[in-house]
N, C-alpha and C positions, 0 to 999 in steps of 0.2 A: 214798651208793652202797650201804652195807650194807642200809639200809631197802629199797632197790630190789631187791636180790638176794633178801632175805627174801620180799618180796611176789611176786617172780617164781617162787620155789620153791613158795610156797603155792598160787599160781594154777595152776602146772603140776600139782601133786598133785590139786587140785580138778578140773581138767579130766579127769584120768585117772579120778577117781571118778565124775564126771558121765557120762563116756563109758561106763563100766561100767554105770551106772544106766540109761542109755538103750539098752543092748544088748538084743536079744531074749531073752526068758526061756528059751526052749528051748535056746539055745546055752550057757547057764550052768548050768541046773538040769535034772535028768532028769525028775522027776515032779511035785514040789511046790515052792512058794516059801516060804521062811522067812527073814525079816529077822534078821540077827544081833543087832541092837539098834536099836530105833526112836528117833528124835529126840524129845525131850520139848519140844514147841512149843505155845505158846498159839495159838489161832486160831479161825476160824469157817468153816463149810462149808455149801454148798447145791448139790445136784445140778442139772445142766442139760444141754441139748443141746451147749452150748459153755460151757466153764468158764474164767473169768478169774481170774488170781492177784492177790494184793495183799500188800504188805509195809508194815506200819505200826508206829510206835513207841508202843505202849501202855504201856510201862514205860520210864522214863528212866535206868535203871542196871541192871547185872547183875553177878553175882559168879561167878567161875569157881573152883571148889574146886581146891586144889593137888593135883597128881598126883605120886605117888611111884613109879609104875611097878611096884607090887607087887600092885595090884588093879585092877579095872575102874574107869575114870574116872567120876566123878559128873557128872550133868547140871548145866549152869549154872543159877543161880537168878536170876530177874528180880525186881527190886524197884522200888518207887516208881511207883505207877500214874499214868500221864500221861493226864489227862482230855481234853486237846486231841487227842492221838494217837488216843484211842478215838473221839472225834467224827469224826476224819478217816476212820476205818474204817467208821463207820456211814453216812457220806456216800456211800461206795462202794456199800454195800448199798442205800441209797435210790435211787441212780442206776440200779443193776441192776433193782430193783423197778419203777422208772418206765419203763425201756425194755421190760421184759416186759409192761407194761400198755399199751404203745403199739401202735397199729394201723399206723403208718407206718414205724416203724423196726424191722427184723428181725421182720416178722410171721411167725407160725407157728414161731418159734424161741425157745426158752427159754434165757436166760443163767443160768449158775450162777456161783458164786464160791468161792474158797478163799483165806482170809486167814491170815497169820501175823504174829506179833509179833517185831520184831527186837531188842527189849530194849536199844536204843541200843548194840548190840555188833556188831562186824564178824563175829565168829565165829558168833553166833546168826543174824545176817542171812544168812550163807552157807548154813548148815544149812537155814534156811527156804526160801531160793531154790532149792536143789537138790531139796528135797522137792516144791516146786511144779512144777519142771520134769520130775521123774521120775514123780510120781504114786505113789510107793511108801510114803508115810507111813501106817503101819499104824493109827495112831490114827483116821484118817478113812475107811479102806477095809477093809471086812470081806469083800470079794468074793474069789473064788478066784483071779482073775487077778492076777498080780504086777504088771502094768502100771498098774493103777488107772486114774485119769482125769487125765492131765497137763493142765495149763493151756495155752492157746494164746498167752497174753501176760500180762505182769505189770504192775500199776500200783504204782509205787514205784521205788526206796526213797526215803525222805525225806533221808537223809544222803548228801552227796557222796562221802565216803570209801567207804561201803558200795556205793554205786552204781558207782563206778569199778571196784572189785574184782569185783562181780557181773557188770556189763555187759561187762567185758573177757573174761570166760569165756563168757557167753551169746552174745556177738557171734560166736564161732566157730561156733555152731550156729544163728545167725540167729533166736534167741529174742527177740521184741520186748519191750522195757521202756519204759513211759511214766511218767517220774517227775513228781511234782507239787511237789517241793521241793528237788531236787538242782540246785544252781546253778553248780557249778564250770565255768569256761570250758573246761577241758581236755576235758570231755565232748562238745564240739562237733567233736572230731577224728573224722571219719567213717572213717578208716583203722583206728583202734583200737576204735571203738564203732559198728559199721555198723548195729546194730539198736536203737540207743538214741534215744528221743524224750523230750521234756519239754514240759509246759504252763506252765512258769515260765521267764521269760527267763534267759539266761546271765548269769553274773557279769561277763562282758566288757561287756555292756550296762549292768549295774548300776553298774560302775565309770564308764562314760561318762556315765551319768545323774548320778552324784554330781559328776563333774567339771563338768557343765553347771550344777549348782546352785552349786558353788564359784565358777565364773566369773560367774554371775549376781550374786553378792554381793561380787565382787572379792577373794575369799579365795585367796591364792596361797602361803600358808605354813601348813602343817598337819602334825599328827602322825597316824600310822596304827598302830592296835592290831589284831592279828589273832589268831585261834585257831590252835593248833598242830595243824592237820589240813589235809586237801586243800582244804577250803572257804576257810580263811584264807590258806594259803600261795599258792594259785593266784590269789586275789584280790589279794594283794600283788604278785605278778608282773604281773598285768594292770594294776594301778595304776601300777607303775613303767614299764611299757611305754607306756601311754597318756601319761604325763607326759613321757617322753622324746620321743614323737612330736609332742605338741602344744606342749610348752614353756610351758604356762600355769600351772604351779605347781611347788612343791618340797616334799619331805618333810623336816621338821625332825628327825623320828625315826621309826623303825619298830621296834616291839617285839612280841614274841610272848607272848600271855597264857598262863599255865600252866594245866594241867588241875588242878582241885582248889584248895584254899585254901592255896597256897604263900605264906605271909606275907612271907618274905624277898624273893622275886622280885616280889611285888606292891608291896612297899615301894620296891624299886629302880625299878620302872616309874613309879610315882606320883611319885617324887622327880624323875625326868627330866621328867615333865609339868609339875611345879611350877616347875622352873628354866627351862623352855622359853619362848621369846618368842612362839611361836605360840599362838593363842587358839581354834583349831579342832581338834577331836579326832575322827577317823573311826575307827569300830570295826566291823571285820568279824569278828564272833565270835557266840557263842551266848548265850542269856539267862543261863545259869549262870556264864559268864565275867564278864558285866557285874555280876551280883549280888556275886561275890567282889571284883571290882575296886572297885566303889563303896563297899564297906566300908572299904577303905584310903583312898579319896578323901575320904570323910567324916572319917575319923580325922585326916588331915593337913589337912583344911579347904581343899582346892584348889578355889577358886571362880573365877568369871570365865571359864569355858570354854564354848564352843559345841560341843555334841556332835552328831555325825552318825551315824545308826544304819543298819546294813545291814538287809535284809529279815528276817534271822534274829531280830532282837530289837526292831525298830521298833514293833511293835504288841503286844509281850509285856507281860503284867501283872506278871511277876516283878520287874523292876527298878523298877516304879512304887511302891516302898515310900515311905511318907510322909517318912521320914528322909532319903531320897535326893533328893526333889523339889527342895529348894533348890539342888541341884547339877545335876540332869538336866532341870529345867523349861526349856522352849524348845527341846528337842531336835528336830532335823530328821532325818527318816529316809525311806528308800526302802521301800515296802511293796508286797507282791503286790497285783495288781489286785483290788479288792473286787467281789464279785458277789452276786447274789440267787438263791436256790434255793427257789422256792415249794414249800411242803409239807414241807420238811425238819424243821421243828420238830414238826409233827404226827407225823411218822414217829418222831422221837426219843422222843416221849411214849409210843409203843407198846412200847418195849423192856421186856421182862420176862423173868426167868429161866424162868417157866413158860408163856411164850407158845407157842402151838401151832406157829406158823411158825418160831420160833427157840427150839427146845427146849434145855434145859440140856445135853443130851448133845452136841449139835452146836454149841453156842454157848458156848465157853469164855470169850470176851471178856466176854460179858454176865454170866456167873457171877462173874468177877473184879470186875466193876463193882459188883455188889450183894453181893459176898461179905462175910460177917462172921466167917468161920472163921479168917482170917489177918489179924492186926492190921497187918501190913506192907502189905497190898494193899487194905484197905477204903477206901471213899470216904465222908467225912463230909459229908452234905448238910444234915441237920437238927441238926447238933451231936451226933449219936449214930451208932452203927453201923447200916448199912442192912440190912434183911431181905429186900428185893426186893418187898415188898408196898406200898411207899410210893407215893403219887401224885406223880409228878414235876412235874405242872402247878402244884402249890402250892409247889414248892421254888425257892429263889433260888440257882441254880447256874450256873456258867460253861458247863456242858454244854449248856444250852438257849439260850445267847446266839447267835442266828443273824443279828443285825443287821450284823455285821462279818465276813462270810465271805470269807476270803482263801485259806489253804491248802485249805480245803474246796471252794472254787470251782474250784481247780486239779484236785482229785481228781475232781470232777464232770465237768470238761472231759476229763480223761484217760479216764474210763470211756466217755464219749460218743465220744471219738476211736476207741477200740477198736470200739465198736458200729457207728459209721459205716463204718469200714474193713471190718468183717464184712458189713455190709449191701451195700456196693459189690461185695464179692467174690461174694456169693451172687446178685447181679443179673447176673453174667457170663453171656453167651450162648455156648453151646458152638460152637466153630468161629470165634469172634471173641475168644477169650481172650488174655491177655497173655503166657502161658507157652509153652513149647516146643510146636510144632504147633498154636498158637492154641487151646490147651486152657484150661480153667477149673479153679479149685480146687473141691473138693467138701466138703460138711460131714462126710462119712464118712471122708475121707482128707485132712483139713486138716493142712498143714504150717506151722510157725511162720514160715518165710521167706516163704511166700505172703502172710501177713498183713502182713509188713514192706513188701511191694510196695504194698499198698493204703494203709497208714499214711502212706507218703511222699506220697500224692496226695489226702488228705482235705482238704475245705474246706467247713465248715458254720458256722452262726451259732447261738449259744446263745440261750435265751429272754431273757437279759439284754441281748442285742444285740451281744455280742462275737464277732468272727470267730475261728475256730480253724483253723489250718493249720500245717504245718511247712515250714521252709526246707530247703535242701540239706544242712544239718548236723543236722537233726532238732530245731532250736530253734523255740520259739513266737514269735509276733509280739512284738517288744520293747515293752512298755508297763508302767509302774510308777505307782503313786500316791505322792505326796509327803505325808508325815505330819508333824505338829507336836504336841508335847506341851504342852497348855494346862493351866496350874496355876491352879485356881480359888481364890477367896478362902476357901472353906470347907475347903481343904486337899486336895480331891479332884483327880483328874487326868483330862482328856479328851484322847484322841488324835484330833485332827481332821485331816481331809483338806484340804490347802491347795494342791493342784495335781496336775498329771500330767506325766510325762516319757515321751515315746515317740520312736520312731525309725522312719522310713520311707525307702525307697529314693529317693523323689522329693525329700523335703525334708531328709533327714538328721535330726540330733537336734533335737527340738522340746520346749521347756520352757514350761509354762503354770503360773504361780504367782499365788495371791491374796495378794500381799504385805501388803495392808491388814489381814488377819486373822491373820497370823503372830504368835505370842506370842514375844517376846524377853525373856530373863531377865537384862536389863541395864538400867542407868540411864544415859541415857534408853532408852526402849523402841525401840531401833534396832539394826540388825545391827552386830556388832563389826567392828573392823578387824583383819585377821590377815595381815600382810605382814612379810617379813623386812626389806625396805627400801621406803620410800615411793617412789612412781612418780617417775621423773625428768621434770621439766617440759620443755617446749620450751626450747631454748637450752642444753641439757645432754645428755650422753651417759652411758650406763651403763658403768661400769668394774667388771668382776667382781672379787670379792675372792678372793684366793688360798686354795685349799683349803677353799672354802665352796660351798654349792649355788648354782646359777645365779640364784636369786631374791634372793640377798644381793649387793648391789653398792653402789657409791658413785656419786653423780651429779657428774660432772666438767663444768664449763662448757666450751663449745666454744671453741676457740682463735680468735684474731682472724682474720677473713676466712672463718670457717666458721659454718654455721648448722644448726639442727635444729628443724623445725617440728612434730615428732611427739613423743608421750609414750613414754617407755621405749625410745628408740632406742639402738642400740649404737654408732652412728657419726654423726659430723657431716659435712655436705657442704660442699665448698668453693664459695665464690661465684664467678660468672664474673669475668673479668678486670676489667671495668668496674664491678663491684659490690663492696660491702663489707658485712660483717655489721652489723646494728643493735646498739645497746647491749644489748638483751635476747638477742641471738644467735639470734633465731627467724625472721628474714627478711633477705633480701639487699636492700640499698638501693643506689641509684646512688652511686658514689663522688663526693665533693666535687671540683669542678673548681677547680684552683688556678692562678692567674696573677697578675701584678702589675696589680691592678685599680685603676680610678679611685676605687673605694669603700673600698679599704683605707686605713688611716691612713698607711702608707708611700707608697702611690700618690698620696694627696692631697698629702702633703708634697712629693714630687718634682714633681708637676704644678704646685703653687704656686711652687716654686723656679724651674721652667722658665719659667713665665709672668712671674715677677718679673724674671728675667734678660732675657727678651725685651723687657719694658717698659723696663728700664734701658737696653738697647741703643737702643731707640727714643728715649728721653729724651736720651741722649748724642748720638745722631744729630741730634735736633732742635736741641740746643744748638750742635753744630758747624755745622749748616746756617745757624742764626741768626747765628753769629759767624764765618761762613766767610771774611770779609774781614780778620779780625784776624790778626796775625802768628803767634800760637800755632797757629791752625788751618792757616794757609798754609805754615808752616814744614815742611820735609821732606815734601813731596808730600801735600797734603790729599786727593787722589784715593785714595791707598792707605789713608788713615785711614777714609774713607767705605766703602771696599770691605771693610776689616777689620770695621767695625761691622756691615755687612750680613751677612758670613759668620758673625760671632758670633751674630747674631740667628737665622740658620739653624741654628747649633749648638744654641742653646737650644730651638728648636722641634723639631728632630729627636729630642730626648729624649722627646717625647710619643709617638713611634712605638713606643717600648719599653714603654709603659703601655697596658693594655687587653688583651683576649683576642687572642692572635696569630692573624692571618689570613695567607694566602699573600702578599698584596700588601704587608702591613706587614712581614712577615719579609724580603721582598726589598728593600723600600725603606729600612728602618731603617739597615742597615749601609752601603748605598750613599750615602744622604743624609749619614750621619755621616762617612763617609770623605771624600767630596767637600767637605763644608762645612769640615771641619778642614784639609784640604789647601789649600783656598782661603785660609783664615785664616793658616795658617803660611807659605804662599807669599808672601802680602802682607808678613808680618813679615820674612821672609827678604830680600825685595826692599828693604824699608825699611831693613834693616840694611846691606845693600850700598850703598844710597844714602848713608847716613851716612858710610861709609868713603870713598865716591867724593867726596863733598863735602869731607871733611877733606883728602883727597889733592889735590884741585883747588885748595884754599886755600893750599897751599904754593908757594913760588916755582918749584920744580922739578916741580910737579904736572902741568903740561901741561893738555891738554884731556880729562881723564878723564871729566867729565860729558857731553862730546860723544858718547861711546860708550855712555853709560848714561842716556839721556834718558827722557822719558815713554813713548815708543813701546816702547823696549826693556823698560821696567819692566812695561808692560801685557803685552807678549809673553811675558816670563818667567813672569808669574803664570798666564797662560792655558796656556802649555806645561806648566808643572808640574801644573796642575789637570787637564789632559787626560790626563796619564799616569795619575793616580788614576782618572779616568773609564774609561780603558781597562782598568785592573785590575779595577774593579767589573764592567764589562761581561763580561769574560772569565769572571769568577767566577760571575756570574748565569747565563751561558749554559751553562757546563760543569757546574756543580754548585750549583744554586740553593738558598739557604736555604728551609726550609719548616716549617710548624707540625708539632709532634709531641706525641702524648699519652703522656707518660712515666709508667709505673706502677712504676718501679724505685726512685725516690727515697723514696716513702712508700707504705705498704701500704693506707692508708685514703683516699688522695687521688690524683687524676690531675693531674699537673703539665703544663699546656699550655705548651710552650716552642717557641722557634724554634731548630731545629738549623742550624748554620752551613753544612751541606752539605760544603764543602771546607774543611778546617782550613788547608790551604796557602793558599787564596785569602784567608781571614780573616787569616792571619799576614802575607801580603804587604801587605794593606791597612794593617794596624797598623804594619808595619815601614816602609812608605813614609812614613807620618805621622811616625814616630819619627825617620827619617833627616833629614827636613826640619827637624824641631824641634831635633835635635842640631846640625845645620849652622847653624841660626839662633842657637842658644845659643853656639856657638864663635865665630862672627863678632861677635856682640854682646859677648862676653867680651873679645875682642881690642880692641874699640872703647870699653871702659868707662872708660879713662883719657884720652879725648880732651877738649879744652877744653869748659867748661860750655856755651858757646853752641851746640855741636854734640852735647852729651852725652845724647841720647835713648837711646843704646845701653845706659845703665844700666837704664832701665825695661824695655827689651827683654830684657836679660840676666835680670832678676828674673822677668819674665813667663815666659820659657822655662824658667827653673829650676823655677818652680811647675808648669808644664805637664808637664815631664819627670818630676818627682817624683810627680805624680798618676798618670800612666800607667805608670810603673814599679811603683808600689804596686798598680795595677789588675790586673796580670797574675796574681800569686799569689792575690789575693782572688777574681778571676773564676773561676779554675780550681777553687778549693775551695768555690765557692758554687753549690749545685744549684738548679734550678728558677727560681722567680721571684726568688730572692736574686741570681742571676747577672745578671738584667736590672736589678735595683736597683743592683748594684755598677757596671754599665756606665753607667747613667743618672747615678749619683752622680759617676763619673769625668768624664763629659761636662760636667755642670753645674759641678763643681769647677774643671776646667781652663778652662772658658769664663769663669766668674767671675774666675779668676786673671788671665786675659788682659785681660778688660775692666777690672778694677781697676788692674792694673799699667801698662797702656798709656794708659788714658784718665783714670784718677783724678787724676793730677797736673795734666793739662791742664785738666780741668773745675774743679779747685781754683783755678787761675790765672784762668780765664775768669770764674768766678762770684764768687770771694772775693778775688782779688787782681787786679783789672782793671788796676791801675797797672803790673803786670808784662807785661801783654799789649800791649807796644809793640815797635817794631823795635829801638829802642836797647837795651831790656832784653834782648831775644832775642840781640842782637849783643854783649851784655856791657858796654854803656856806658850810664851814667845810670840805673842800677838803684837805686831808692829803698832807703834803708837803714832798717832797723827799729829 
């Protein structure tokens, strides 16, 4: 907040000064103009019909003498000649000279220029900018007019911080600025900077371009180092904003690099990098920051990092020190679009202090370039001080290196943008102009805001084939080269172009990389992995770690019944009701259908037991038929014995209806067949017991004719009547609430149990209750007849059989209730088979024993208790 207030106050004061400087001279001075004190500014000047301004960094540092407010302040001192900045300024001169020689662009109009050095200082840059806008710099104007020759537009500044401050003031007066190197995304704000343009893409796109490269190589975990200025701070804000929107990466750390060689702070930052788990470091800073940082990186021997460079240092030779290359080799960087400027090198070779076109009086930059008077400002080209008489063509100097023109190409485009805007303005036809009353701008009364109108609408193509135009925010078409630092075996470094990143309204972000030629400083020569957590494979979901970035998570397997077939998904999806998750939890598979199957071991066992029981009944029936005339068979109504055997066979067979996949007809038939078969069997046993009691009673002297009232017809009628009652119960049950198959998903999560629901539990209970009633009645009657004489004592076997029957079905009830799914069917089948085997064995076992093994007992005398052989 304090920094903002200071900047606001400074800007307000400068606005007032600028307003005074632009005020008509007659209103301020009565007769003559006299500057109180001229600014001491390095620069270059050439008169013309229209003068363009330029701000360039030809010195990379400056010293402001301390002021004690007791004497006139001294002028700042610029130090450290920047040969690249000087070449940028000469590129503007070359572009102006080329336009002046052109017959198609601004014919009959001579462009002039007025350049100043900003000395890498905001204070100096402000002074230079106001001098350009007011035209009052005494150093260049010896005319009587106090107005001088103000410029119509300015090419520059190279610094985002300087540009923000200057353009915020110039915007009030609609003075156009076209920067070739200021990339801060904040400058795209048309409300704050209405007259600002640039031929370099905004940092907002540079950030998006870096994110595209990070995404290309799967890097989601990285550190960010920034410079402590508007360039770095706004880049950090853009980075965080883009990451928040895209969610495609996370910052492990964000650190601000100090100005100067602050060893304590650099050591702290490098220590963080060393402890970090990220292997990618992005640096939005200047080359001097990188130079200081790498000294500490080398000292701590922090290797294994993949560096990503912003355009501010991606092609700089300063960090390409041999001792740094084991650490910086393989760096990927964003670079300004390279261009070609034919004839520039020949133009640079003509620069001389004594050149007639660029005389030493008007060419302060050239004087400094060749100066040998000040050892702080000289340029060593041949290993000695320059005199200005040297032949530059024989020198090996970076100044003449024009094969990799990047900022220079932007300067070239900025000058041509100004020229094309002026050309379009001068082609205006009076009466068809864009201004009030359809008027046109004139060369004699040209206002800066009129040039802004035409700059908004320029659209031309450079000789290199690049289109130049500005969008609604004054930004250039977004395109960057992708650079890679190739470390050669001889120790030298080549910064090679490995791709292009551009952005269009139609296709959005588009990245083209030649991955096969990228140099990776790792073993093996492949891109490193830089993630906080490895991707969660299908079958798992991401669980964010508390108090950690979103990129740090744990992979949690999906729960049973849930799947995830995507990578890095935050949630698992539940399978449909009839489906279940696969073992890998990546696909839903149909649930296994479960029922008492003929293929199950349990189903096979029960089926076998059922068939054995049926076979036994058939064998016993066959034995009884074969020996039907013997006393054992004929005793006590053989017809009931045959009917019992038939009903038992039906009981054994009805058990098969409980095995196999339930169908509607099997569900309806199984309980009806079971109920009727058992009632038929128990009814016959009940009648047989009653016959035993009747026979015993008739044998007594006072027994009377009891058998007369319970003969064969009455026995058959009783069995039929009792059976019809069960048939009526079953019919009522089936009609009112019929059993039906049901796919039950409640018993097991991973299986569907196909079962028969009884429909009406009351109907099922009445069916079982009726069987139980008959069984208990038979048991009681047989129990009463257990002590009858031996010749009539079949009641003992009936008692035992009913005891077994009742015990089985009493145990069946709790077992059935607590057995879900196919277990319930198995319990019911087991009860049917157990009770059937109990009846068959208890009732017919002793008789078959006598018939087959003791035939001597199978006589009337033996049955009547006389003449029974003794053993």
